[in-house]
N, C-alpha and C positions, 0 to 999 in steps of 0.2 A: 372667768377663765377656768377651764377644766384641769384636772390633775395632769393629763398627758401634755397639754399645752404648757403648763407651768414647768413641768420637768424638762420638756424640750427647750424652753426658753433659757433656763439656767444652764443646761448643758451647752447650748450655743454660746452663751455669754461667758461662762466660767471656764469651759474646757475647749472652746473654739471648735466645736463640732460643726461640720457642714450640715445645715438643716435638711438638705436634699438627701442625705445618707440616713436620716432617722426615719424608721418605720417600725410598726409593732413587731414585724417578723425579723428585723435586722439583728445581727449578732452584736450584743451589747459590748462585749470586751473587744471585739475586732474594731468596731466603729470608734469607741472611746479611747482605745490604745492607752489604758491606764497602767501606770506602774504602782508599786506599793504606796508611795507617798501620795499619788493622785487619789487612791482609794480613801485615804484619810481626809483629803480635801473634799472629796465627794460626800463623805459622811457629815462633815461640818456644814457643807452647803445644804444638804438635805435637812439637817437639824435646824439650821437658820431659816430655811424656806417653809418648812412644814411644822416645826415645833415638836418633832418626834425624835426619840432616841433610836439609833440604829447601830448595829454591830457589823463591822467590816466583814466578819466571817459569813454573814448572811448573803453576801454577794457571790459566794462560791457557787450557789445553786441557781443564780440568775443567768440565763443564757441570752434571751431576747429582750428587746425594749418592752414588749408586752409583759414579760416576767417582772421587769423593773417597775412598770406601772402598777401591776397587780400587787407587788410587794409593798409599795408606798401606800396604795389604797388600803390594804389590809392593816398596815401599821397605823394609818390614820383612824381606821375603824376601831382598833383596840386602844388607841391613843394613850400610850405610855408617855407621860410628860418627860421633857428633857431634864 
């Protein structure tokens, strides 16, 4: 399973996102409709699924799902342990 598929799967499962709305160019914040507590949940889910440490502040610059995929990929490549 690729990074994109894994991310999409946990977004569908954890955040009840309609899979038909997820595409690389889709607006991440608009589709996920996350409030501040949801961002904390998202950070925990990412850390649990990928074993990487993320900072909620990093999400400010993420606009599309592709940005999100690229962010996770780059974090995995730098692999800061949780």
